[in-house]
N, C-alpha and C positions, 0 to 999 in steps of 0.2 A: 223357391221358398220366399214367399212374399214378406213374411214377418220374421226374417232371419235374425233380427236383433233379439227376439225373445229367447230362442235356443242358444244364441251366443252368450247372453248374460247367464243363462242357466249353466252352460258348460263351464264357463269361467268360474262361477261360484262353486260348483261341485269340485272342479279341479283344485281350487284353493282349499276347500274343505278336506280333501284327501291329501293336502300338502304336496301336490305334484307341480313341478315346473312344466312349462309348455314342452320342453325337450323330453322330459320323462313321459308325459302323456303321449307324445308323438311316438316314442319308441315302444311304449307299452301297448298302444293300440294299432301300431303298424301303418300309420299314415305319416306323411311328411310334416315336418315342422311348419313349413309354409302354410299348409292346409289348416293346421291347428290355429295359427295366428290369424288367418283369414276368417275362420269360423268365429273366433272370439271377437274379431273386429266388426262382425256383422255383415260380411260379404253377402250380397243379395242372391248370387247363384252359386250353389254348392251341390256336390254329388251326394245324394242321400245315402248311398252305400257307405261312403267314407264317414259321413256324420254318424251313421249307425255303428261303425267300427269304434268310434270314440265313445258314443253313448253306451255301448255294450260293456265297457269297462266299469260302468256305474250301474249296471242292471236295467238300462232303459233303451228305448229305440224310438225313432220317428215312425209314425204310422198315419193311416187315413183317419180323419175325424169327420163325423157327420155334421153338416151344417144345415140350417134352414134356408131354403131359397124361396123367396117370396116374389 
């Protein structure tokens, strides 16, 4: 994920909007606390399936986006 900082900011903002701690989100989504922290800190390499486990809690997921190649 080359632009991991964008999803990380979104996940953190959504988590706070739902008044969840990182620990609560970790337990609710079934991923480790360390992964949640790394995601929110913008780690450049992340497992997409785990990112989706977290995003699914908020009705979203990571997917393929068409881009223009010139």
